[in-house]
N, C-alpha and C positions, 0 to 999 in steps of 0.2 A: 599637475595639469600641464599639458603641452598643446601648442597651437601650430598650425602650418606656417612654416617660414620658407620664403623663397630667397635664394642667394644668387647674386649676379656678379660678374667680374669682367673688367677690361684687361685682356691678355697683355696688351702692350705696356700700359702704365702700371698695372698691378692694383689699380683701384678696385674696391669691392663695396657692395651694398647688401643689406639684408632687409627684407620687407615682411612684416607680420601679416600674412594674408588672413590669418585667423582672428585678427583684431584690427579691423578697419583698413587693411592694406597699408599699414603704417610703415614707412621707411624709417626704421629706428636706428640704423647704423649705416654710415658712409665713411669709409676709410681710404686714405691715400698713403702710399709709401713716403717716408721721410727718413732717408738714410737707411739705417738698419731697423728703424721702428716704423710703426704705422700711426698716422695722425688721425684721430677721431674728430670728425667735423660736427656731428650731431650729439647732443646730450640725451641720454635715456636712463631712466631709473634702473638700478640693478635689478635683474630678474624680470625686466619687461617682457622678454620673450616667453615667459611662462604663461602669459595671458592673465595674470592676477593683479597687475598694476593698473592705475588709473589711465584710461585710454587717451585722454587729452593732455597728458603731462610729460610726454616723451616723444622723441623723434620728430616725425612730420604727420600729425593727425590730419585727416582729410574731412572737412566740415561741410556737410550737405544734408538736406536742402536749405539749411540756413547756418551761417557762421555767427558766432556771438550769441547774445541773449535774446530770448523771446519773452516779452513781459508777461509775467504770471503764467507762462506756458500756454497762452491762448492766442490762436490765430483766428481772427474774424475775417471770413472770406466768402464773398458772394452770398450773404445772408445766412451763413452757417458758422458755428464755432467749432474749432478743432482744438483738442486738448492734448498737450505734450507734457510728459512727466517733468517735474522739477529736477534741476541738475546742478544748480550753482550754490545751494545752501541758503538762498535768499528768496525762494519761491518762484524763480524764473527757470524756464527751459534754456538749454545752452548747447550750441554746436551741432544741432541736428541729430541724425540717426546713424549715418554711415560709418562714423569713426569707432563705434563701440561694437560692431557686428562683424561676423566672419564674411569674407569675400571669397569668390571663386577665382582661381587662376585659370585664364582661358588661353594663354599663349606664353611661351618662355623660350629664350635662347641663352647662350652663354652670358651675353651682356645686357639682356633686357627681359622684362617680365610685364605682363598685362593682367590686371585683375578687374573684376566686375562685381557690382552689387545691384540687384534689381529688387525693389521692395516686394512686389507680388510673388517673387520666387524665393527670396532669401529671408524675408520676414513679413508675411502678409498682415501682421497686426498693425504695421505702419499705415496701412490703407485706411484705418479708422482714425488716424491722427493727422492725416495730411490730405489736401484736396485731390491729388492725382497720383497715380503710379509713376515711378521714376526709375531710371537706371543711371548709375555713375560708373564710369570706366576710367581706369588710370594705367598709364604705361610709364615705367621707369627704365631708363637706358643709360649705360655708362659709355662715354666717349672720351678716352684719355682720362683726365682728372675732372671731368664735368659730369654731373648727374643731371640728366634731362628728364623732365616730367611732362606728360601730356594728359590733360583731364578732359573728358567728354561727358556732358550731362544731357540726358534725353528724357522727354516726356513720353512715357510708355502707356499712358492712360487715355481716356476719352474725354477728359475735362482739362481746362487750363491749369498749368502747374506754376504756382509762384515759387521762386527759388533764388538761392544765391550759393556761391561756392567760396570757400576759404581754405587756405593751408596754414598750418600753425607750426612752422619749423623752430626747433630749439637748437640754436647754434651755440656750440660749446665755446666758452671763454675761460682761460686764454687758449690760443691756438698754437701750442707748442712753447710759448714763452713762460715766464714765471709770474706774470701779473695780469689778472683779468682787468683790473682797473685801467691799465694803460692801453687796452685795445681801443682802436678808433672806429667809430660807427658813423656811417653815412647813409641817410635816407632823404631823397629829394622831393619833399612835399612843400606846399606853400599855404596850407590851411589845416586847422584842427577842428574836428567836429565837436561841438559842445555836448557834454554828457551831464545828465542829472540822474542820480541813483543807477549809474551804469547803463543808462539808456540815452540814445541820441535824441536831442531836442529838435534837430533840424537846422540849427544855427551853425554857421561856419565862421571861425575866427581866424583872421590872417596870422601867419606865423612863419618864422624862418626855417629853412631846411635843417635837419639834424646833421651836424658835424661836430661830434663830441666824443670824449673818452667814455668808456663804460662807467667809470666812477661817477660821472655826472648824470647817469640815467636812472630814472625811477618812473616807469611807465605802466599804464594800462589804459591806453588812449587810442582813438582812431584819427587818422590823418588823411587828407585828400589833396586834390589839385596837384597831382604828381607831375613831375617833369619827365618828358618822353624824348627818346632819340631813336629814330628808325623803328618806331612801333614797340619799343620796350622801355621799361623803367629799370634803372640799375641801382641797386643798393649794395652795401659792402660792410664787412668787418675786417680790420687789419690788425695783426699783432706785431707791433714795431720791434719787439725783441727777437722773435723767431723769423720775421720776414714773411710770414704766411698771410695771405689775403684771400678771403672768400668773397665772391660776388654772387648775388642773387638777382637775376633779371627775370622779368615776367611780362606777359603780353597785356594788351590794352583792355582785355575783358576785365581785368582787375582795376577797379576805380580808386581803391584806397588801401591803406595798410593799418593794421593794428600793431602797436608796439607794446611789448610786455616784458617786465622783469620778473621771472619766477623768484619766490622767496629765498631759495637757496643761492641765488646769484652765481650759479655756475654756468649759466646760459643766458642768451638774449634772443628774444623772438621778434622777427620781422615777418608779419603775417599778411600776405596779399589777400584781399577780399574783393569779390565782385559786387558787393553791396556794403552799406554801412549797417552795423548791427541794429536789428529790429527796424529795418527799412519798411516792413509791412505796415507798421503803425504810421510811419511818415508818409507812405504812399496814400494811406487813407485820408491824410491831411492835405494831400495835393503836393507833397514835397518829393522831389526826385532824389533818392538816395541809392539808386542802382538796382532796385528790385527788377528782376526779370520774370516775365510771365510767358512760359513756353506753351505754344499751341500743341495739341496732340500730334505726336510724331516729330516735333521740332527738337533740335539739339543746339548746343553751343560748345565750343572747345576753347580751352585756355592752356597756356604753357608757362613753365617755370624752369629755368636753368640755374644750377648751383655749381659754380666753377671754383677750383682751388688753384692758386698760383703761389710760387715761392719767389719773393722779391729779393731775397739775399742769396 
């Protein structure tokens, strides 16, 4: 099996990226030159580009119209129930529709590519599972050793669209050094959302920002009350042995992050979300967890930059 892959390159820095248009427009490879070698920034399962691997477990899955879990796969909305197939092994739907389906490439240059997924065009069966038609568009561009992403979500239907967007990057550890455990991780939040059975209860618990070595991390949690500077939140992973530091900065549309340690512990996920997982249930209880409801024709745009620097 083969799927459509888009490759982009920054001519000056030599940085490259590959995006699996045929599987969720997943940017599964981002490499920067490191002497005579290439440094891989993202972790992806071997053979991901064949399209036969789990869509949410490599690279940067794009999660829309909901990131995280939807309890029992049921969305109760405006007097009607919508049923989404189970996906987490525990009876819940997870991560929406866009990350598992082929996208269309609508524009490409040497250093950038834009992909698009529209439910009514690319998989009309989704319209039976969600209240309104939608389009998600993503552009990846390389500028030096920075991978910039712009995401635009639009209500293409004639009814209100409840939605949220998340990205799920798997950052490789170590970053050129010999020890993943020594890598230092920084995420500037000040609360943790309380979860029960992997679902947010709506309670927020004060907590200190994450400044810790990878060895001290064991996460599958959502955090909020982020710290902002100039309209962006800055997170980072630094490998003290190699001197490589990656920063991920994102725009204020993202109200929280999910942190996750995959079982193989060859990567660490810092996932910006525009809502807290299953914000639909919380909204029904009168609790604000970031749920967006787009009117017909309405859009929102969010941005993420992943930059690589050599500190030695």
